N, C-alpha and C positions, 0 to 999 in steps of 0.2 A: 068587774071591769070598771075602769075609770071613765067618767063621762067628760067629753070635751067641753071646755068652758065656752060661753057665748062669744068671747073675744077670739078664741081659736077658731070657732065655727065661722065667724065673720071673715077672718083672715083667709081661711080656706075657700070660702065662697067668692071672695073678691080677688083671689090670686089670678094673675094673668094666665091665659090659656098657654099651652105649650107652644113655643114659637114654631113657625113653619120649618119644615125640614131644611137643613142647610145643604147647599149644593154638594154633591159628592166631590171629595178631593181626588183629583186625577193626578196620579204620579207623574213626575216629569218624564218627557219622552226619552227613550233610551238614546244614549249617544250614538251618533252616526258611525256605523261600522265601516272599516276600511273597504271591505268588499262592495259596500253600497256607494261609496264615494269615489272609487277608483275607476278610471276609464283606461282600458288597455287597448292600444292599437288605434290606427288612424280611422278605422271604420267606426268604432264606438265614439271617438271624439267628434267625428263628422256628424254622426247621428244625433248626438247630444246638442251640438251647436246648430244643427239644421243646415249644414253645408255639405258639399260633395266631398268624397274622399280626397280627390285631387286638391281641392281648396284647403282641406285640413293639412295636407302635406306642405302646401305652400306657406300656410300660416306658421307651421312649425319651423320650416326652413328659414323663414324671414324673422323668426323670433317674435312674431306678433301675438302669440298666445302663450301663457305660462305652461310649459310641459317639462317633463324629465324622462329619462330613459331607464328602463330596467333591462340591462343587456342591450339587445337590438330593438326592443319593443318601445315605441313611443307611448308614454303614459301621461295622464293629467288627472287632477282631482276635480270633481264637479264643483265642490265648494270653492276651490281656488279660481276656477274659471268664472263662476258667478260673482265672486268678489271683484275679480279683475274687470268684468263687464260693468259692475256698479261704479268702480273707480273711473273707468273710461267715460261713462255717462256724466259723472260729476265734473270731470275735467272739461267736458265739452258743454257744460251748462244744462245738464239734465237730459241729454240725448236728443237735443234739437237737431236742426238741419246741419249737415256736415259741410 
């Protein structure tokens, strides 16, 4: 067997220790599924928004919230409602007093 030279031994002895383990790479979150984003019916829209069913119907009838219909069922996307709320807050100066 070949003996390591003193230079090689010095390099090995002074080599930096292995770096600390790198944080585990987390895969990106799965895209939002339609079933998770879709609100079907005034009851689910009202529950999501924290209002009564009657208020939800009034908001829809007045065109105050972004909705659409699938047949006779009133539907909305959670993501669309949240974006709409953010736009309303921005338009009113960050959601201050009305």
